[in-house]
C-alpha positions in Angstrom: -29.5 -0.5 -20.8 -27.5 -2.6 -18.4 -29.3 -4.6 -15.7 -28.3 -4.7 -12.1 -26.5 -7.4 -10.2 -26.5 -7.2 -6.5 -23.8 -8.6 -4.2 -24.8 -9.5 -0.7 -23.2 -7.8 2.2 -20.1 -9.5 3.5 -21.9 -10.3 6.8 -25.6 -11.1 6.9 -27.9 -11.0 9.9 -30.2 -14.0 9.3 -32.9 -12.5 11.6 -33.3 -9.3 9.5 -31.6 -9.5 6.1 -34.0 -12.0 4.4 -36.9 -9.6 4.8 -34.7 -6.7 3.7 -33.7 -8.6 0.6 -37.3 -9.4 -0.2 -38.4 -5.7 0.1 -35.4 -4.5 -1.9 -35.8 -6.9 -4.8 -39.5 -5.8 -5.1 -38.4 -2.2 -5.6 -36.5 -2.4 -8.9 -35.2 -4.5 -11.8 -32.5 -6.8 -10.6 -31.1 -9.6 -12.8 -29.0 -11.5 -10.4 -27.7 -11.9 -6.9 -24.2 -13.0 -5.9 -24.1 -14.6 -2.5 -20.6 -13.6 -1.3 -20.2 -14.0 2.4 -17.1 -13.7 4.4 -18.2 -14.2 8.0 -19.3 -17.4 9.7 -18.7 -21.1 9.3 -19.3 -23.1 6.2 -22.6 -24.4 7.7 -23.7 -20.9 8.6 -22.9 -19.6 5.1 -24.9 -22.5 3.6 -27.9 -21.7 5.9 -27.8 -18.1 4.7 -27.7 -19.2 1.0 -30.6 -21.5 1.6 -32.6 -18.7 3.1 -31.8 -16.1 0.4 -32.0 -18.2 -2.7 -35.8 -18.8 -2.8 -36.4 -15.1 -1.9 -34.4 -14.0 -4.9 -35.8 -16.6 -7.2 -39.3 -15.5 -6.3 -38.5 -12.2 -7.8 -37.0 -13.9 -11.0 -33.5 -13.0 -9.8 -30.8 -15.6 -10.6 -28.6 -16.6 -7.7 -25.0 -17.5 -7.8 -22.9 -18.5 -4.8 -19.3 -17.5 -4.6 -16.7 -20.3 -4.7 -18.7 -22.9 -3.0 -20.2 -25.6 -5.3 -21.5 -27.6 -2.4 -23.5 -24.7 -0.9 -24.7 -23.7 -4.3 -26.1 -27.2 -4.9 -27.7 -27.6 -1.5 -29.2 -24.1 -1.6 -30.6 -24.9 -5.1 -29.0 -21.7 -6.4 -28.9 -21.1 -10.1 -25.1 -21.3 -10.3 -21.7 -20.6 -9.1 -19.4 -17.5 -9.1 -15.7 -18.5 -9.3 -12.8 -16.2 -8.7 -10.2 -18.6 -7.5 -8.5 -19.4 -10.7 -8.9 -21.2 -14.0 -8.6 -24.7 -12.6 -11.6 -24.1 -10.2 -13.5 -22.5 -13.1 -13.1 -25.6 -15.2 -14.1 -27.8 -12.3 -17.3 -25.7 -11.8 -18.1 -25.9 -15.4 -18.0 -29.7 -15.3 -20.3 -29.6 -12.3 -22.9 -27.0 -13.2 -23.0 -26.9 -17.0 -25.2 -27.0 -19.0 -28.0 -26.7 -16.5 -26.5 -24.0 -14.2 -24.8 -20.6 -14.5 -21.0 -20.4 -14.1 -19.5 -16.9 -13.9 -15.9 -16.0 -13.4 -14.2 -13.2 -11.5 -10.8 -12.4 -10.1 -9.7 -11.3 -13.5 -6.8 -8.8 -13.2 -5.4 -8.9 -16.8 -6.5 -9.2 -20.4 -4.7 -12.5 -20.6 -6.6 -13.9 -17.6 -9.9 -12.6 -19.1 -9.3 -14.2 -22.5 -8.3 -17.5 -20.9 -11.5 -17.6 -18.9 -13.5 -16.4 -21.9 -12.3 -19.4 -24.0 -14.2 -21.7 -21.7 -18.0 -22.0 -21.7 -18.3 -19.4 -18.9 -21.6 -17.5 -18.8 -20.2 -14.2 -17.7 -17.0 -12.4 -16.8 -16.9 -10.2 -13.7 -14.5 -7.3 -13.6 -13.8 -5.8 -10.2 -13.0 -7.1 -6.8 -15.3 -8.6 -4.1 -12.4 -8.6 -1.6 -11.0 -5.1 -1.7 -12.8 -2.3 0.2 -15.0 -0.4 -2.2 -14.0 3.1 -3.3 -16.7 5.6 -4.3 -16.0 5.0 -8.0 -15.4 1.8 -9.9 -11.9 0.4 -10.1 -10.2 2.0 -13.1 -8.7 -1.3 -14.1 -12.1 -2.9 -14.1 -13.5 -0.1 -16.3 -10.6 -0.5 -18.7 -11.1 -4.2 -18.9 -14.9 -3.9 -19.5 -14.4 -1.2 -22.2 -11.9 -3.4 -24.0 -13.9 -6.6 -23.6 -17.4 -5.6 -24.6 -16.9 -5.0 -28.4 -14.6 -8.0 -28.9 -16.0 -11.0 -27.0 -19.2 -12.8 -26.6 -19.6 -13.6 -22.8 -21.4 -10.7 -21.1 -19.7 -8.5 -18.6 -20.7 -7.9 -15.0 -18.9 -4.8 -13.9 -18.5 -3.8 -10.3 -19.4 -0.2 -9.7 -18.3 1.8 -6.7 -19.8 2.4 -3.3 -21.9 5.4 -4.6 -24.7 5.4 -7.0 -23.0 8.2 -9.0 -20.6 5.5 -10.1 -23.3 3.9 -12.2 -23.0 6.4 -15.1 -19.3 5.6 -15.8 -19.9 1.9 -15.4 -22.8 1.9 -17.8 -20.8 3.9 -20.3 -18.5 0.9 -20.8 -21.3 -1.0 -22.5 -21.3 -3.7 -19.8 -24.5 -5.8 -19.9 -24.7 -5.9 -16.1 -23.5 -3.5 -13.3 -22.9 -4.9 -9.8 -23.6 -3.0 -6.6 -22.9 -3.8 -3.0 -22.3 -1.1 -0.5 -24.1 1.5 -2.7 -27.3 -0.5 -2.0 -26.9 -2.0 1.5 -25.0 0.9 3.1 -27.2 3.7 1.8 -28.4 5.8 4.8 -31.8 6.0 3.2 -32.1 2.2 3.1 -31.6 -0.3 0.3 -35.1 0.1 -1.2 -34.6 3.8 -1.9 -31.1 3.1 -3.1 -32.3 0.4 -5.6 -35.1 2.7 -6.8 -32.5 5.4 -7.5 -30.1 2.9 -9.1 -32.8 1.7 -11.5 -33.6 5.3 -12.4 -30.0 6.2 -13.0 -29.4 3.3 -15.3 -32.5 4.1 -17.3 -31.3 7.7 -17.7 -27.8 6.6 -18.6 
């Protein structure tokens, strides 16, 4: 059964989201959290990472910070998520390995995936953190995950869609981890109910 990876909302309200995250992570089995913020200054994003990291780690959830080694280090995160190219990936590996996690995203082709997989990367991420989420997972990401899983060693984190119904197709690829963002944080019932359902759906899948 794949495990869940949560991606933070693009914009986080520091007055409310830490408590929401704490309650959500207590509601189901989550393996990791990618801190992927778009809004605010570098200092503001660092402050948010510093607030969220110990909350996640309290629940045994590994934290990676997207494309910011300085913030990852200062927040005492578990690692870094790199989706800005192979050169930045190699730099992150030099900085964080072997003690920390280094994951790679932004992989659009098989060639890019294989080039990244030839490094010491800890996981490959298929799907986009930039494009608006569709209800279902990106077909290209599904194809890449289905191709990758039986052939290569680094585990796959596959971005599902904005609905929990997308979990079934994502899990069917054999990916070790399925990532959710809007499906959790934008669920009208609240993220706790969404995570409980996501955990149940993965178990049934």
